PDB file of N, CA, C and O in Angstrom, chain B, residues numbered from 101:
ATOM      1  N   UNK B 101      73.961  86.196 153.729  1.00  0.00           N
ATOM      2  CA  UNK B 101      73.665  87.209 152.737  1.00  0.00           C
ATOM      3  C   UNK B 101      75.095  87.746 152.351  1.00  0.00           C
ATOM      4  O   UNK B 101      76.161  87.429 152.879  1.00  0.00           O
ATOM      5  N   UNK B 102      74.818  88.917 150.979  1.00  0.00           N
ATOM      6  CA  UNK B 102      76.291  89.071 150.568  1.00  0.00           C
ATOM      7  C   UNK B 102      75.911  90.304 150.999  1.00  0.00           C
ATOM      8  O   UNK B 102      74.760  90.674 151.228  1.00  0.00           O
ATOM      9  N   UNK B 103      77.311  91.172 151.143  1.00  0.00           N
ATOM     10  CA  UNK B 103      77.257  92.324 151.281  1.00  0.00           C
ATOM     11  C   UNK B 103      77.335  92.946 149.993  1.00  0.00           C
ATOM     12  O   UNK B 103      77.917  92.392 149.060  1.00  0.00           O
ATOM     13  N   UNK B 104      76.695  94.239 149.869  1.00  0.00           N
ATOM     14  CA  UNK B 104      76.740  95.653 148.771  1.00  0.00           C
ATOM     15  C   UNK B 104      77.827  96.096 148.799  1.00  0.00           C
ATOM     16  O   UNK B 104      77.614  97.302 148.928  1.00  0.00           O
ATOM     17  N   UNK B 105      78.936  95.948 148.766  1.00  0.00           N
ATOM     18  CA  UNK B 105      80.118  96.229 148.500  1.00  0.00           C
ATOM     19  C   UNK B 105      80.770  94.981 147.595  1.00  0.00           C
ATOM     20  O   UNK B 105      81.539  95.153 146.650  1.00  0.00           O
ATOM     21  N   UNK B 106      80.202  93.418 148.190  1.00  0.00           N
ATOM     22  CA  UNK B 106      80.618  92.396 147.053  1.00  0.00           C
ATOM     23  C   UNK B 106      80.545  92.520 145.798  1.00  0.00           C
ATOM     24  O   UNK B 106      81.504  92.208 145.092  1.00  0.00           O
ATOM     25  N   UNK B 107      79.140  93.104 145.170  1.00  0.00           N
ATOM     26  CA  UNK B 107      78.784  93.072 144.616  1.00  0.00           C
ATOM     27  C   UNK B 107      79.022  94.778 143.498  1.00  0.00           C
ATOM     28  O   UNK B 107      78.277  95.056 142.559  1.00  0.00           O
ATOM     29  N   UNK B 108      79.915  95.433 143.843  1.00  0.00           N
ATOM     30  CA  UNK B 108      79.517  97.025 143.225  1.00  0.00           C
ATOM     31  C   UNK B 108      81.055  97.686 142.796  1.00  0.00           C
ATOM     32  O   UNK B 108      81.614  98.744 143.087  1.00  0.00           O
ATOM     33  N   UNK B 109      81.498  96.316 141.820  1.00  0.00           N
ATOM     34  CA  UNK B 109      82.649  96.445 140.837  1.00  0.00           C
ATOM     35  C   UNK B 109      82.518  96.733 139.645  1.00  0.00           C
ATOM     36  O   UNK B 109      81.938  96.148 138.730  1.00  0.00           O
ATOM     37  N   UNK B 110      83.516  98.378 139.721  1.00  0.00           N
ATOM     38  CA  UNK B 110      83.363  99.184 138.765  1.00  0.00           C
ATOM     39  C   UNK B 110      84.115  99.051 137.336  1.00  0.00           C
ATOM     40  O   UNK B 110      84.982  99.880 137.060  1.00  0.00           O
ATOM     41  N   UNK B 111      83.774  97.956 136.373  1.00  0.00           N
ATOM     42  CA  UNK B 111      84.560  97.581 135.221  1.00  0.00           C
ATOM     43  C   UNK B 111      85.077  98.424 134.686  1.00  0.00           C
ATOM     44  O   UNK B 111      85.871  98.030 133.832  1.00  0.00           O
ATOM     45  N   UNK B 112      84.970  99.797 134.826  1.00  0.00           N
ATOM     46  CA  UNK B 112      86.036 100.219 134.126  1.00  0.00           C
ATOM     47  C   UNK B 112      87.227 100.399 134.767  1.00  0.00           C
ATOM     48  O   UNK B 112      88.180 100.819 134.111  1.00  0.00           O
ATOM     49  N   UNK B 113      87.389 100.077 136.328  1.00  0.00           N
ATOM     50  CA  UNK B 113      88.687 100.080 137.011  1.00  0.00           C
ATOM     51  C   UNK B 113      89.967  98.650 136.495  1.00  0.00           C
ATOM     52  O   UNK B 113      91.194  98.653 136.597  1.00  0.00           O
ATOM     53  N   UNK B 114      89.074  97.625 135.978  1.00  0.00           N
ATOM     54  CA  UNK B 114      90.308  96.680 135.337  1.00  0.00           C
ATOM     55  C   UNK B 114      91.459  97.459 134.720  1.00  0.00           C
ATOM     56  O   UNK B 114      91.385  98.606 134.279  1.00  0.00           O
ATOM     57  N   UNK B 115      92.652  96.588 134.752  1.00  0.00           N
ATOM     58  CA  UNK B 115      93.309  96.917 133.795  1.00  0.00           C
ATOM     59  C   UNK B 115      93.063  96.299 132.848  1.00  0.00           C
ATOM     60  O   UNK B 115      92.491  95.211 132.792  1.00  0.00           O
ATOM     61  N   UNK B 116      93.747  97.358 131.450  1.00  0.00           N
ATOM     62  CA  UNK B 116      93.193  96.414 130.110  1.00  0.00           C
ATOM     63  C   UNK B 116      94.511  96.191 129.550  1.00  0.00           C
ATOM     64  O   UNK B 116      95.583  96.664 129.927  1.00  0.00           O
ATOM     65  N   UNK B 117      94.315  95.552 128.778  1.00  0.00           N
ATOM     66  CA  UNK B 117      95.622  94.055 128.810  1.00  0.00           C
ATOM     67  C   UNK B 117      96.130  94.678 127.315  1.00  0.00           C
ATOM     68  O   UNK B 117      95.704  95.832 127.359  1.00  0.00           O
ATOM     69  N   UNK B 118      96.966  94.469 125.745  1.00  0.00           N
ATOM     70  CA  UNK B 118      97.506  94.347 125.108  1.00  0.00           C
ATOM     71  C   UNK B 118      96.562  94.972 123.653  1.00  0.00           C
ATOM     72  O   UNK B 118      96.707  95.915 122.876  1.00  0.00           O
ATOM     73  N   UNK B 119      95.148  93.399 123.892  1.00  0.00           N
ATOM     74  CA  UNK B 119      94.319  93.197 122.904  1.00  0.00           C
ATOM     75  C   UNK B 119      93.460  94.704 123.083  1.00  0.00           C
ATOM     76  O   UNK B 119      93.248  95.526 122.191  1.00  0.00           O
ATOM     77  N   UNK B 120      93.137  94.763 124.211  1.00  0.00           N
ATOM     78  CA  UNK B 120      92.008  96.093 124.089  1.00  0.00           C
ATOM     79  C   UNK B 120      92.594  97.105 124.973  1.00  0.00           C
ATOM     80  O   UNK B 120      93.117  97.031 126.084  1.00  0.00           O
ATOM     81  N   UNK B 121      92.330  98.190 124.066  1.00  0.00           N
ATOM     82  CA  UNK B 121      92.689  99.112 124.265  1.00  0.00           C
ATOM     83  C   UNK B 121      91.844 100.417 125.055  1.00  0.00           C
ATOM     84  O   UNK B 121      90.665 100.687 124.824  1.00  0.00           O
ATOM     85  N   UNK B 122      92.939 101.330 126.269  1.00  0.00           N
ATOM     86  CA  UNK B 122      91.407 102.815 126.311  1.00  0.00           C
ATOM     87  C   UNK B 122      91.426 103.717 124.848  1.00  0.00           C
ATOM     88  O   UNK B 122      90.572 104.598 124.745  1.00  0.00           O
ATOM     89  N   UNK B 123      92.088 103.573 124.070  1.00  0.00           N
ATOM     90  CA  UNK B 123      92.395 104.315 122.706  1.00  0.00           C
ATOM     91  C   UNK B 123      91.073 103.393 121.426  1.00  0.00           C
ATOM     92  O   UNK B 123      90.754 102.261 121.062  1.00  0.00           O
ATOM     93  N   UNK B 124      90.690 104.970 121.168  1.00  0.00           N
ATOM     94  CA  UNK B 124      89.105 104.101 119.750  1.00  0.00           C
ATOM     95  C   UNK B 124      90.028 103.182 118.769  1.00  0.00           C
ATOM     96  O   UNK B 124      90.174 101.971 118.938  1.00  0.00           O
ATOM     97  N   UNK B 125      90.452 103.711 118.030  1.00  0.00           N
ATOM     98  CA  UNK B 125      91.738 103.727 116.744  1.00  0.00           C
ATOM     99  C   UNK B 125      92.848 103.903 117.027  1.00  0.00           C
ATOM    100  O   UNK B 125      93.270 104.928 117.561  1.00  0.00           O
ATOM    101  N   UNK B 126      93.708 102.638 116.624  1.00  0.00           N
ATOM    102  CA  UNK B 126      94.855 102.440 116.817  1.00  0.00           C
ATOM    103  C   UNK B 126      95.916 103.626 115.799  1.00  0.00           C
ATOM    104  O   UNK B 126      96.042 104.647 116.475  1.00  0.00           O
ATOM    105  N   UNK B 127      96.398 103.716 114.930  1.00  0.00           N
ATOM    106  CA  UNK B 127      97.160 104.317 114.145  1.00  0.00           C
ATOM    107  C   UNK B 127      96.824 104.362 112.782  1.00  0.00           C
ATOM    108  O   UNK B 127      96.571 105.241 111.958  1.00  0.00           O
ATOM    109  N   UNK B 128      96.921 102.809 112.810  1.00  0.00           N
ATOM    110  CA  UNK B 128      96.351 101.991 111.313  1.00  0.00           C
ATOM    111  C   UNK B 128      95.222 101.375 111.573  1.00  0.00           C
ATOM    112  O   UNK B 128      95.046 100.623 112.532  1.00  0.00           O
ATOM    113  N   UNK B 129      94.331 101.693 110.651  1.00  0.00           N
ATOM    114  CA  UNK B 129      92.690 100.807 111.733  1.00  0.00           C
ATOM    115  C   UNK B 129      92.710  99.288 110.779  1.00  0.00           C
ATOM    116  O   UNK B 129      91.919  98.347 110.708  1.00  0.00           O
ATOM    117  N   UNK B 130      94.439  99.690 109.907  1.00  0.00           N
ATOM    118  CA  UNK B 130      94.174  97.697 109.651  1.00  0.00           C
ATOM    119  C   UNK B 130      94.363  96.689 110.636  1.00  0.00           C
ATOM    120  O   UNK B 130      94.068  95.527 110.915  1.00  0.00           O
ATOM    121  N   UNK B 131      95.032  97.745 111.053  1.00  0.00           N
ATOM    122  CA  UNK B 131      95.390  96.888 112.138  1.00  0.00           C
ATOM    123  C   UNK B 131      94.207  95.366 113.329  1.00  0.00           C
ATOM    124  O   UNK B 131      94.477  94.310 113.900  1.00  0.00           O
ATOM    125  N   UNK B 132      93.036  96.162 113.126  1.00  0.00           N
ATOM    126  CA  UNK B 132      92.364  94.890 113.690  1.00  0.00           C
ATOM    127  C   UNK B 132      91.666  94.665 112.331  1.00  0.00           C
ATOM    128  O   UNK B 132      90.469  94.932 112.439  1.00  0.00           O
ATOM    129  N   UNK B 133      91.853  94.447 111.654  1.00  0.00           N
ATOM    130  CA  UNK B 133      91.436  93.296 110.901  1.00  0.00           C
ATOM    131  C   UNK B 133      92.408  92.450 109.678  1.00  0.00           C
ATOM    132  O   UNK B 133      92.297  92.277 108.464  1.00  0.00           O
ATOM    133  N   UNK B 134      93.437  92.028 110.777  1.00  0.00           N
ATOM    134  CA  UNK B 134      95.288  91.449 110.173  1.00  0.00           C
ATOM    135  C   UNK B 134      94.464  89.792 110.736  1.00  0.00           C
ATOM    136  O   UNK B 134      94.921  88.850 110.088  1.00  0.00           O
ATOM    137  N   UNK B 135      93.472  89.403 111.703  1.00  0.00           N
ATOM    138  CA  UNK B 135      93.581  88.362 111.767  1.00  0.00           C
ATOM    139  C   UNK B 135      92.251  87.533 110.593  1.00  0.00           C
ATOM    140  O   UNK B 135      92.181  86.348 110.267  1.00  0.00           O
ATOM    141  N   UNK B 136      91.323  88.728 110.184  1.00  0.00           N
ATOM    142  CA  UNK B 136      91.060  87.879 109.331  1.00  0.00           C
ATOM    143  C   UNK B 136      91.734  88.174 108.107  1.00  0.00           C
ATOM    144  O   UNK B 136      92.075  87.308 107.301  1.00  0.00           O
ATOM    145  N   UNK B 137      91.923  89.395 107.971  1.00  0.00           N
ATOM    146  CA  UNK B 137      92.720  88.885 106.027  1.00  0.00           C
ATOM    147  C   UNK B 137      94.196  87.940 106.576  1.00  0.00           C
ATOM    148  O   UNK B 137      95.278  87.954 105.988  1.00  0.00           O
ATOM    149  N   UNK B 138      93.938  87.303 107.603  1.00  0.00           N
ATOM    150  CA  UNK B 138      95.512  86.345 107.652  1.00  0.00           C
ATOM    151  C   UNK B 138      94.746  85.067 107.442  1.00  0.00           C
ATOM    152  O   UNK B 138      95.235  84.191 106.729  1.00  0.00           O
ATOM    153  N   UNK B 139      93.123  84.844 108.242  1.00  0.00           N
ATOM    154  CA  UNK B 139      92.529  83.930 107.299  1.00  0.00           C
ATOM    155  C   UNK B 139      92.183  83.534 106.439  1.00  0.00           C
ATOM    156  O   UNK B 139      92.195  82.342 106.133  1.00  0.00           O
ATOM    157  N   UNK B 140      91.530  84.989 105.426  1.00  0.00           N
ATOM    158  CA  UNK B 140      91.100  84.490 104.153  1.00  0.00           C
ATOM    159  C   UNK B 140      92.151  84.162 103.518  1.00  0.00           C
ATOM    160  O   UNK B 140      91.806  83.287 102.723  1.00  0.00           O
ATOM    161  N   UNK B 141      93.815  84.477 103.366  1.00  0.00           N
ATOM    162  CA  UNK B 141      94.556  84.451 102.710  1.00  0.00           C
ATOM    163  C   UNK B 141      95.437  83.006 103.044  1.00  0.00           C
ATOM    164  O   UNK B 141      95.994  82.273 102.227  1.00  0.00           O
ATOM    165  N   UNK B 142      95.369  82.878 104.377  1.00  0.00           N
ATOM    166  CA  UNK B 142      94.977  81.491 104.313  1.00  0.00           C
ATOM    167  C   UNK B 142      94.457  79.826 103.622  1.00  0.00           C
ATOM    168  O   UNK B 142      94.916  78.784 103.154  1.00  0.00           O
ATOM    169  N   UNK B 143      92.941  80.647 104.041  1.00  0.00           N
ATOM    170  CA  UNK B 143      91.559  79.712 103.141  1.00  0.00           C
ATOM    171  C   UNK B 143      92.056  79.944 102.086  1.00  0.00           C
ATOM    172  O   UNK B 143      92.157  78.879 101.476  1.00  0.00           O
ATOM    173  N   UNK B 144      92.661  81.262 101.170  1.00  0.00           N
ATOM    174  CA  UNK B 144      92.676  80.800  99.501  1.00  0.00           C
ATOM    175  C   UNK B 144      94.176  80.135  99.238  1.00  0.00           C
ATOM    176  O   UNK B 144      94.693  79.811  98.169  1.00  0.00           O
ATOM    177  N   UNK B 145      94.647  80.053 100.478  1.00  0.00           N
ATOM    178  CA  UNK B 145      96.280  79.252  99.598  1.00  0.00           C
ATOM    179  C   UNK B 145      95.556  77.604  99.694  1.00  0.00           C
ATOM    180  O   UNK B 145      95.516  76.718  98.841  1.00  0.00           O
ATOM    181  N   UNK B 146      95.093  77.640 100.928  1.00  0.00           N
ATOM    182  CA  UNK B 146      94.653  76.473 101.157  1.00  0.00           C
ATOM    183  C   UNK B 146      93.629  75.818  99.886  1.00  0.00           C
ATOM    184  O   UNK B 146      93.907  74.825  99.214  1.00  0.00           O
ATOM    185  N   UNK B 147      92.541  76.553  99.778  1.00  0.00           N
ATOM    186  CA  UNK B 147      91.640  76.104  98.639  1.00  0.00           C
ATOM    187  C   UNK B 147      92.835  75.779  97.400  1.00  0.00           C
ATOM    188  O   UNK B 147      92.992  74.645  96.949  1.00  0.00           O
ATOM    189  N   UNK B 148      93.631  76.965  96.947  1.00  0.00           N
ATOM    190  CA  UNK B 148      93.756  76.497  95.920  1.00  0.00           C
ATOM    191  C   UNK B 148      95.166  75.643  96.092  1.00  0.00           C
ATOM    192  O   UNK B 148      95.620  75.546  94.952  1.00  0.00           O
ATOM    193  N   UNK B 149      95.908  75.092  96.874  1.00  0.00           N
ATOM    194  CA  UNK B 149      97.239  74.135  97.025  1.00  0.00           C
ATOM    195  C   UNK B 149      95.968  72.923  96.991  1.00  0.00           C
ATOM    196  O   UNK B 149      96.079  72.242  95.972  1.00  0.00           O
ATOM    197  N   UNK B 150      95.086  72.607  97.650  1.00  0.00           N
ATOM    198  CA  UNK B 150      94.039  71.073  96.697  1.00  0.00           C
ATOM    199  C   UNK B 150      93.557  71.449  95.872  1.00  0.00           C
ATOM    200  O   UNK B 150      93.180  70.312  95.589  1.00  0.00           O
ATOM    201  N   UNK B 151      93.113  72.075  95.042  1.00  0.00           N
ATOM    202  CA  UNK B 151      93.148  72.004  93.897  1.00  0.00           C
ATOM    203  C   UNK B 151      94.108  71.676  92.801  1.00  0.00           C
ATOM    204  O   UNK B 151      93.981  71.018  91.768  1.00  0.00           O
ATOM    205  N   UNK B 152      95.144  72.353  93.351  1.00  0.00           N
ATOM    206  CA  UNK B 152      96.068  72.412  92.093  1.00  0.00           C
ATOM    207  C   UNK B 152      96.437  71.285  92.184  1.00  0.00           C
ATOM    208  O   UNK B 152      97.043  70.870  91.196  1.00  0.00           O
ATOM    209  N   UNK B 153      96.203  70.036  93.685  1.00  0.00           N
ATOM    210  CA  UNK B 153      97.143  68.708  93.689  1.00  0.00           C
ATOM    211  C   UNK B 153      95.953  67.846  93.168  1.00  0.00           C
ATOM    212  O   UNK B 153      96.160  66.723  92.708  1.00  0.00           O
ATOM    213  N   UNK B 154      94.947  68.279  93.230  1.00  0.00           N
ATOM    214  CA  UNK B 154      93.989  67.307  92.463  1.00  0.00           C
ATOM    215  C   UNK B 154      93.988  67.326  91.248  1.00  0.00           C
ATOM    216  O   UNK B 154      93.720  66.359  90.535  1.00  0.00           O
ATOM    217  N   UNK B 155      94.316  68.533  90.842  1.00  0.00           N
ATOM    218  CA  UNK B 155      94.520  68.707  89.252  1.00  0.00           C
ATOM    219  C   UNK B 155      95.418  67.284  88.570  1.00  0.00           C
ATOM    220  O   UNK B 155      95.061  66.284  87.946  1.00  0.00           O
ATOM    221  N   UNK B 156      96.814  67.834  89.089  1.00  0.00           N
ATOM    222  CA  UNK B 156      97.806  67.122  89.480  1.00  0.00           C
ATOM    223  C   UNK B 156      97.996  66.003  89.174  1.00  0.00           C
ATOM    224  O   UNK B 156      98.637  65.519  88.241  1.00  0.00           O
ATOM    225  N   UNK B 157      97.201  65.387  90.295  1.00  0.00           N
ATOM    226  CA  UNK B 157      97.069  64.103  90.971  1.00  0.00           C
ATOM    227  C   UNK B 157      96.534  63.644  90.332  1.00  0.00           C
ATOM    228  O   UNK B 157      97.192  62.768  89.771  1.00  0.00           O
ATOM    229  N   UNK B 158      94.840  63.753  89.767  1.00  0.00           N
ATOM    230  CA  UNK B 158      93.760  62.819  89.407  1.00  0.00           C
ATOM    231  C   UNK B 158      93.744  62.437  88.772  1.00  0.00           C
ATOM    232  O   UNK B 158      94.495  62.972  87.956  1.00  0.00           O
ATOM    233  N   UNK B 159      92.769  60.693  87.995  1.00  0.00           N
ATOM    234  CA  UNK B 159      93.092  60.414  86.786  1.00  0.00           C
ATOM    235  C   UNK B 159      92.277  61.628  86.255  1.00  0.00           C
ATOM    236  O   UNK B 159      91.578  62.586  86.585  1.00  0.00           O
ATOM    237  N   UNK B 160      92.996  60.749  84.900  1.00  0.00           N
ATOM    238  CA  UNK B 160      91.856  61.248  83.760  1.00  0.00           C
ATOM    239  C   UNK B 160      92.288  60.000  82.568  1.00  0.00           C
ATOM    240  O   UNK B 160      93.141  59.546  81.805  1.00  0.00           O
ATOM    241  N   UNK B 161      90.856  59.897  83.160  1.00  0.00           N
ATOM    242  CA  UNK B 161      90.487  59.187  82.016  1.00  0.00           C
ATOM    243  C   UNK B 161      89.486  59.091  80.551  1.00  0.00           C
ATOM    244  O   UNK B 161      88.935  58.036  80.237  1.00  0.00           O
ATOM    245  N   UNK B 162      89.379  60.158  79.864  1.00  0.00           N
ATOM    246  CA  UNK B 162      88.450  60.455  78.752  1.00  0.00           C
ATOM    247  C   UNK B 162      87.683  59.353  78.461  1.00  0.00           C
ATOM    248  O   UNK B 162      87.807  58.747  79.526  1.00  0.00           O
ATOM    249  N   UNK B 163      86.970  58.654  77.768  1.00  0.00           N
ATOM    250  CA  UNK B 163      86.175  58.320  76.576  1.00  0.00           C
ATOM    251  C   UNK B 163      85.405  58.641  75.581  1.00  0.00           C
ATOM    252  O   UNK B 163      86.273  59.298  75.006  1.00  0.00           O
ATOM    253  N   UNK B 164      84.838  58.698  75.148  1.00  0.00           N
ATOM    254  CA  UNK B 164      84.041  59.016  73.592  1.00  0.00           C
ATOM    255  C   UNK B 164      82.690  59.012  74.626  1.00  0.00           C
ATOM    256  O   UNK B 164      82.110  60.054  74.932  1.00  0.00           O
ATOM    257  N   UNK B 165      82.410  58.080  74.963  1.00  0.00           N
ATOM    258  CA  UNK B 165      80.870  58.104  76.076  1.00  0.00           C
ATOM    259  C   UNK B 165      80.780  59.276  77.349  1.00  0.00           C
ATOM    260  O   UNK B 165      79.814  59.822  77.881  1.00  0.00           O
ATOM    261  N   UNK B 166      82.292  59.388  77.571  1.00  0.00           N
ATOM    262  CA  UNK B 166      82.520  60.709  78.972  1.00  0.00           C
ATOM    263  C   UNK B 166      82.248  62.197  77.952  1.00  0.00           C
ATOM    264  O   UNK B 166      81.727  63.217  78.403  1.00  0.00           O
ATOM    265  N   UNK B 167      82.622  62.072  76.828  1.00  0.00           N
ATOM    266  CA  UNK B 167      82.666  63.559  76.555  1.00  0.00           C
ATOM    267  C   UNK B 167      82.073  63.934  75.300  1.00  0.00           C
ATOM    268  O   UNK B 167      82.440  64.662  74.377  1.00  0.00           O
ATOM    269  N   UNK B 168      80.346  62.748  75.682  1.00  0.00           N
ATOM    270  CA  UNK B 168      79.068  63.793  75.195  1.00  0.00           C
ATOM    271  C   UNK B 168      78.284  64.645  75.608  1.00  0.00           C
ATOM    272  O   UNK B 168      78.657  65.045  76.711  1.00  0.00           O
ATOM    273  N   UNK B 169      77.459  65.079  75.297  1.00  0.00           N
ATOM    274  CA  UNK B 169      76.921  65.974  75.855  1.00  0.00           C
ATOM    275  C   UNK B 169      75.756  64.971  76.747  1.00  0.00           C
ATOM    276  O   UNK B 169      75.578  63.778  76.502  1.00  0.00           O
ATOM    277  N   UNK B 170      75.190  65.582  77.585  1.00  0.00           N
ATOM    278  CA  UNK B 170      74.479  64.705  78.687  1.00  0.00           C
ATOM    279  C   UNK B 170      72.973  65.430  78.456  1.00  0.00           C
ATOM    280  O   UNK B 170      72.585  66.483  78.963  1.00  0.00           O
ATOM    281  N   UNK B 171      71.949  64.178  77.159  1.00  0.00           N
ATOM    282  CA  UNK B 171      70.708  64.798  77.396  1.00  0.00           C
ATOM    283  C   UNK B 171      69.661  63.931  77.768  1.00  0.00           C
ATOM    284  O   UNK B 171      69.330  62.878  77.224  1.00  0.00           O
ATOM    285  N   UNK B 172      69.188  64.474  78.727  1.00  0.00           N
ATOM    286  CA  UNK B 172      67.635  63.218  79.546  1.00  0.00           C
ATOM    287  C   UNK B 172      66.946  63.475  79.076  1.00  0.00           C
ATOM    288  O   UNK B 172      66.416  64.472  78.585  1.00  0.00           O
ATOM    289  N   UNK B 173      66.780  61.670  79.264  1.00  0.00           N
ATOM    290  CA  UNK B 173      65.915  61.053  78.094  1.00  0.00           C
ATOM    291  C   UNK B 173      65.721  60.596  76.659  1.00  0.00           C
ATOM    292  O   UNK B 173      64.812  60.411  75.850  1.00  0.00           O
ATOM    293  N   UNK B 174      66.869  60.522  76.745  1.00  0.00           N
ATOM    294  CA  UNK B 174      67.674  60.561  75.011  1.00  0.00           C
ATOM    295  C   UNK B 174      69.392  60.065  75.095  1.00  0.00           C
ATOM    296  O   UNK B 174      70.378  60.418  75.742  1.00  0.00           O
ATOM    297  N   UNK B 175      69.105  59.116  74.113  1.00  0.00           N
ATOM    298  CA  UNK B 175      69.970  57.128  73.877  1.00  0.00           C
ATOM    299  C   UNK B 175      71.079  58.934  73.363  1.00  0.00           C
ATOM    300  O   UNK B 175      70.752  59.891  72.661  1.00  0.00           O
ATOM    301  N   UNK B 176      72.161  58.680  74.017  1.00  0.00           N
ATOM    302  CA  UNK B 176      73.234  59.331  72.530  1.00  0.00           C
ATOM    303  C   UNK B 176      73.998  58.275  71.526  1.00  0.00           C
ATOM    304  O   UNK B 176      74.675  58.695  70.587  1.00  0.00           O
TER     305      UNK B 176
END
């Protein structure tokens, strides 16, 4: 059987590392959103780069049939 002292661990006694702090907010509240902002910046940059590469490298073969509007059930 286990002794009662083994399970009586107070979690508030654990040391805090650099990510978690005892303070509720730091001087800059935006510091907590830095990973999210970096993720959004990288995602936006990657999406823009892939779109630009597609426009620059992609094939362009317009034809008269491709330029016509699509009409369902009607021959153009």
